[in-house]
N, CA, C and O of each residue as an XYZ file, in Angstrom:
232
protein
N      64.244    109.375    103.107
C      65.505    108.517    103.017
C      65.300    107.458    101.989
O      64.220    106.867    101.978
N      66.183    107.172    101.164
C      66.210    106.143    100.225
C      66.877    104.814    100.809
O      68.032    104.745    101.229
N      66.071    103.905    100.768
C      66.446    102.600    101.216
C      66.741    101.583     99.917
O      65.953    101.411     98.987
N      67.880    101.032    100.042
C      68.229    100.136     98.823
C      67.154     98.992     98.608
O      66.811     98.562     97.507
N      66.667     98.559     99.860
C      65.638     97.509     99.525
C      64.457     98.020     98.897
O      63.888     97.283     98.091
N      63.972     99.211     99.142
C      62.890     99.883     98.378
C      63.062    100.054     97.002
O      62.149     99.870     96.197
N      64.384    100.457     96.646
C      64.682    100.632     95.306
C      64.702     99.424     94.409
O      64.391     99.464     93.219
N      65.106     98.297     95.085
C      65.085     97.000     94.383
C      63.638     96.575     94.249
O      63.301     95.992     93.219
N      62.789     96.807     95.166
C      61.370     96.390     95.138
C      60.702     97.204     94.038
O      60.060     96.625     93.161
N      60.826     98.460     94.055
C      60.279     99.406     93.102
C      60.849     99.415     91.737
O      60.300    100.147     90.913
N      61.875     98.707     91.377
C      62.652     98.571     90.208
C      62.789     97.218     89.626
O      63.917     96.870     89.276
N      61.769     96.388     89.471
C      61.890     95.066     89.154
C      62.565     94.885     87.753
O      63.120     93.820     87.482
N      62.521     95.874     86.902
C      63.095     95.938     85.589
C      64.819     95.739     85.656
O      65.457     95.227     84.736
N      65.381     96.209     86.829
C      66.836     96.220     87.003
C      67.225     94.747     87.091
O      66.733     93.898     87.834
N      68.228     94.602     86.168
C      68.819     93.100     86.043
C      70.113     93.031     86.293
O      70.647     91.922     86.279
N      70.891     94.221     86.578
C      72.297     94.087     86.828
C      72.701     95.208     87.796
O      71.959     96.147     88.086
N      73.923     95.030     88.262
C      74.347     96.083     89.454
C      74.653     97.392     88.723
O      74.503     98.464     89.311
N      75.123     97.326     87.322
C      75.357     98.546     86.647
C      73.963     99.350     86.493
O      73.929    100.573     86.634
N      72.865     98.616     86.207
C      71.643     99.267     85.998
C      71.104     99.820     87.352
O      70.452    100.863     87.401
N      71.404     99.077     88.442
C      71.130     99.581     89.795
C      71.829    100.956     90.073
O      71.215    101.826     90.692
N      73.052    101.153     89.642
C      73.900    102.303     89.944
C      73.098    103.397     89.179
O      72.907    104.453     89.783
N      72.631    103.268     87.976
C      71.911    104.295     87.144
C      70.604    104.706     87.793
O      70.254    105.886     87.774
N      69.840    103.718     88.394
C      68.686    104.019     89.124
C      68.907    104.934     90.427
O      68.225    105.912     90.732
N      70.039    104.394     91.154
C      70.394    105.205     92.257
C      70.784    106.705     91.882
O      70.454    107.628     92.627
N      71.484    106.915     90.725
C      71.852    108.250     90.386
C      70.470    109.103     90.084
O      70.366    110.276     90.441
N      69.608    108.522     89.514
C      68.294    109.179     89.236
C      67.589    109.469     90.468
O      67.140    110.600     90.657
N      67.445    108.476     91.384
C      66.662    108.560     92.592
C      67.376    109.591     93.758
O      66.779    110.142     94.683
N      68.717    109.677     93.458
C      69.394    110.704     94.513
C      68.839    112.176     94.426
O      68.909    112.961     95.371
N      68.320    112.457     93.291
C      67.969    113.953     93.118
C      66.879    114.235     94.075
O      66.815    115.386     94.506
N      65.973    113.325     94.495
C      64.784    113.600     95.420
C      65.002    113.218     96.702
O      64.022    113.321     97.440
N      66.209    112.722     97.274
C      66.470    112.197     98.345
C      67.675    112.749     99.188
O      68.758    112.866     98.616
N      67.559    113.088    100.486
C      68.763    113.495    101.108
C      69.716    112.457    101.712
O      70.914    112.693    101.867
N      69.167    111.365    102.028
C      69.750    110.237    102.675
C      69.617    108.904    102.042
O      68.596    108.550    101.452
N      70.791    108.099    102.196
C      70.759    106.754    101.534
C      71.197    105.657    102.560
O      72.264    105.653    103.175
N      70.229    104.756    102.640
C      70.768    103.564    103.573
C      70.856    102.317    102.710
O      70.010    101.929    101.904
N      71.994    101.764    103.005
C      72.046    100.228    102.320
C      71.715     99.222    103.429
O      72.450     98.968    104.383
N      70.540     98.694    103.185
C      70.045     97.721    104.150
C      70.060     96.217    103.634
O      69.734     95.265    104.343
N      70.447     96.127    102.412
C      70.419     94.789    101.781
C      71.634     94.568    100.815
O      72.207     95.578    100.408
N      72.042     93.437    100.447
C      73.035     93.325     99.387
C      72.316     93.016     98.074
O      71.461     92.136     97.970
N      72.760     93.864     97.005
C      72.125     93.687     95.616
C      72.190     92.091     95.316
O      73.204     91.443     95.573
N      71.002     91.503     94.741
C      71.065     90.136     94.414
C      71.617     89.821     92.998
O      71.296     88.758     92.468
N      72.372     90.635     92.410
C      72.822     90.423     91.006
C      74.131     89.703     90.998
O      74.952     89.832     91.906
N      74.323     88.871     89.856
C      75.496     88.101     89.825
C      76.794     88.983     89.526
O      77.910     88.505     89.730
N      76.645     90.121     89.099
C      77.681     91.015     88.696
C      77.952     92.029     89.840
O      78.602     93.051     89.621
N      77.457     91.740     91.037
C      77.675     92.610     92.114
C      79.091     92.557     92.452
O      79.552     91.447     92.719
N      79.921     93.656     92.488
C      81.353     93.487     92.870
C      81.522     93.591     94.374
O      80.632     93.959     95.140
N      82.782     93.224     94.732
C      83.195     93.101     96.091
C      82.944     94.453     96.908
O      82.550     94.507     98.073
N      83.223     95.448     96.140
C      83.242     96.920     96.640
C      81.823     97.516     96.391
O      81.686     98.718     96.161
N      80.807     96.682     96.439
C      79.457     97.194     96.077
C      78.963     98.239     96.970
O      78.199     99.095     96.524
N      79.322     98.244     98.164
C      78.708     99.234     99.017
C      79.441    100.661     98.769
O      78.790    101.705     98.821
N      80.707    100.649     98.522
C      81.373    101.913     98.090
C      80.845    102.621     96.870
O      80.649    103.830     96.752
N      80.638    101.629     95.944
C      80.189    102.105     94.545
C      78.677    102.615     94.765
O      78.326    103.607     94.126
N      77.924    102.099     95.482
C      76.470    102.601     95.712
C      76.537    103.875     96.424
O      75.817    104.800     96.047
N      77.374    104.025     97.472
C      77.529    105.368     98.184
C      78.078    106.416     97.120
O      77.610    107.554     97.090
N      79.011    106.036     96.308
C      79.668    107.077     95.333
C      78.550    107.369     94.504
O      78.428    108.574     94.286
N      77.648    106.594     93.946
C      76.647    106.879     93.048
C      75.639    107.756     93.534
O      75.049    108.558     92.811
N      75.420    107.600     94.843
C      74.368    108.492     95.434
C      75.000    109.978     95.871
O      74.292    110.983     95.809
N      76.110    110.024     96.228
C      76.729    111.333     96.482
C      77.116    112.151     95.200
O      77.641    113.260     95.310
């Protein structure tokens, strides 16, 4: 299971929500499930951030 908190910890080079989307797209290839357990701490995080992360994973 891919946890969003783990992605954020393991990817300190990510500086924006759009970069996070790209990391999720890469990491989805090796995971079957995705759990959103924290809100991304970026200033450009949109209001529909949960939907966009889920869409990037699927």
